[in-house]
Steps between C-alpha positions, in 0.01 A plus 500: 500500500163657418333157496637420847377834636154447354478151650606627844236776492231248403590269791485791746160607369351151532635450853358834617134420407435234770651725766272785399198273490578367843528846652157605368313300764677675785645343813282250686435505872479197725118504501468465121402859425721742304685741725356788307340586168608819327250684285553851360779563747290397803579185702205298633612330822477122531229319695670311777317216672609667823235764422234228533643319804558562868251630762191679372191672636185601317161657552202357318144587408274222372143395434378155608188284481411215737280227349335180627368210292243415771473195724448157350220411741140619479454623854683680783649849514451719200512863404218497244196282416562222755808370321302477181783622275744272319711747301767739623390814682693815580548543874694828489703732278710793616811708462799424724817682596815352654860411442749221438854429619732259322854396428599391149810283457670501157539130420612547136556774244125551454321323788419617855337297779406611850241519779228758537256612771185694407234685698191679369178634649178619344429861412128436463266203455225455249153570639319196636813279509432148622861449617662837553881490452738616767873458567684291239841339563716298262841331521672329207769476238538719189704411189584765239650508153679808363367561148690817420662807653160622622271200545476202735221242496432278800284234655428436865348230720424516870264467797214748548292585807196726455289628787136544413175596674235259375136609494262206506126447469356151507195291595526168680290191440241615752441824315684724744690789338839619619721788399820652630870531434815308585873556458677237292854452367535364148827307466644360181745527213591813304634511146576805292691644210603851401737734323728776631617801301813679620494875409817563703782297649328404826130582465240293317133502407300183461174323432403172665221241486436265795267208569437348843338160555362434847398137450186414695460863604253576778196318642259756357580519132724201419828528310627845418737663251638853486632678194682830489681737266709791614770762448830511689771760558825378652870546553803270514752590769 
């Protein structure tokens, strides 16, 4: 009788261990995150991908630099030294302020994809800018990946249109000198990547790097590229 009781107690003990081990991880939600982690009597709420999806709006402050490699020919319009340069020159650098609207669709447990529309304008230009930046528009697609309860990383690609006032100074083949300014729109592709940190359920802070390539650029300075880095503050609705 005692042997049978001992055997029964041993079987119950062995069968209870897997059940206890299974309950340690806590219940799982549909998005792959635990529903809540308990530490010292306090429950940390789960990160739901819904917190990173849906309509969003953000304000942004960034710094940008517009560069030109210079024309490939040895004559024509030029900003400095009768087109005598062959390396990249800085046309302008300035701080910009603006905003972005977007909608992020949750396409999996960790991935969001959606369109965005961005607008920025300069706060101030660098002194003596050769191509002074103005209004900047961008339309494109952003894809994000939820790393944790607080962080999302993303990449974006789109179309960019930058208005600029170009200051030119050149000498023609007859030795006549000309100077003035002209309004020009740089048009090209935009790529970028960044990270968002979510301090609360709906609000987020972020940092973003962007690069714009305008192809052949303008008739004064040749092909142009624009690089920027900025801070964002946004909200998901």
